C-alpha positions as CSV (number, residue, x, y, z in Angstrom):
1,M,-0.1,0.0,0.0
2,I,2.8,2.4,0.9
3,S,4.5,1.9,-2.4
4,Q,1.3,2.4,-4.3
5,R,0.6,5.7,-2.4
6,Y,4.3,6.9,-2.8
7,E,4.1,10.4,-4.4
8,Q,0.5,9.8,-5.3
9,G,-1.3,11.0,-2.2
10,S,-0.9,11.5,1.5
11,V,-0.4,8.8,4.0
12,M,-0.5,9.2,7.8
13,V,1.3,6.8,10.1
14,T,1.1,6.8,13.9
15,S,3.2,4.6,16.2
16,N,4.5,4.8,19.7
17,L,7.7,3.0,18.4
18,P,10.9,4.8,17.4
19,F,12.0,3.9,13.8
20,E,14.8,1.7,15.2
21,E,12.1,-0.8,16.5
22,W,9.9,-0.9,13.4
23,T,12.1,-3.8,12.0
24,E,10.5,-6.0,14.9
25,V,7.0,-5.1,13.6
26,F,7.8,-5.7,9.8
27,G,10.2,-8.5,10.3
28,S,12.6,-7.6,7.7
29,E,15.3,-4.9,7.7
30,R,15.1,-4.6,3.9
31,L,11.3,-4.1,3.9
32,T,11.4,-1.7,6.9
33,G,14.3,0.3,5.1
34,A,12.1,0.5,1.9
35,L,9.1,1.6,3.9
36,L,10.8,4.2,5.8
37,D,12.7,5.5,2.7
38,R,9.2,6.1,1.1
39,L,7.7,7.5,4.2
40,T,10.4,9.9,5.0
41,H,11.1,11.3,1.5
42,H,8.4,14.1,1.7
43,V,7.7,14.1,5.4
44,H,6.6,16.1,8.3
45,I,7.6,14.2,11.5
46,L,5.5,15.3,14.6
47,E,7.1,13.8,17.8
48,M,4.7,14.2,20.7
49,N,5.8,13.3,24.1
50,G,3.6,13.3,27.2
51,E,0.9,11.6,28.8
52,S,-1.6,9.6,26.6
53,Y,-4.9,11.4,25.7
54,R,-6.7,8.1,26.4
55,L,-4.9,7.6,29.7
56,N,-6.0,11.1,30.9
57,Q,-9.5,10.5,29.6
58,S,-9.7,7.3,31.7
59,K,-8.3,9.1,34.8
60,R,-11.1,11.8,34.5
61,Q,-13.8,9.2,34.1
62,K,-12.5,7.3,37.1
63,R,-12.5,10.4,39.2
64,A,-15.9,11.3,38.0
65,A,-17.3,7.9,38.9
66,E,-15.6,8.1,42.4
67,T,-17.0,11.7,43.0
68,K,-20.4,10.4,42.0
69,A,-20.2,7.4,44.3
70,S,-19.0,9.5,47.1
71,C,-21.9,12.1,46.6
72,S,-24.4,9.2,46.5
73,N,-23.1,7.7,49.7
74,S,-23.1,11.0,51.5
75,K,-26.8,11.6,50.6
76,T,-27.8,8.2,51.9
77,D,-25.7,8.4,55.2
78,P,-27.9,9.6,58.0
79,S,-25.0,10.8,60.1
């Protein structure tokens, strides 16, 4: 797919792996080299470091559920 799209249209690839570890995913240094060659020819690389958006969302949902449970317990507690 990458070779068919090469210089024909845009391709977006996301990964949490550095380029050095892509060989483990694709299994072949030659294939990985060819892939990276095509992907990095006309490229904009955006490196984003920080906490995961999904992790932050899960933490917010957990806090909201805990707050809701705490409020429910305080309403039913007669003391």
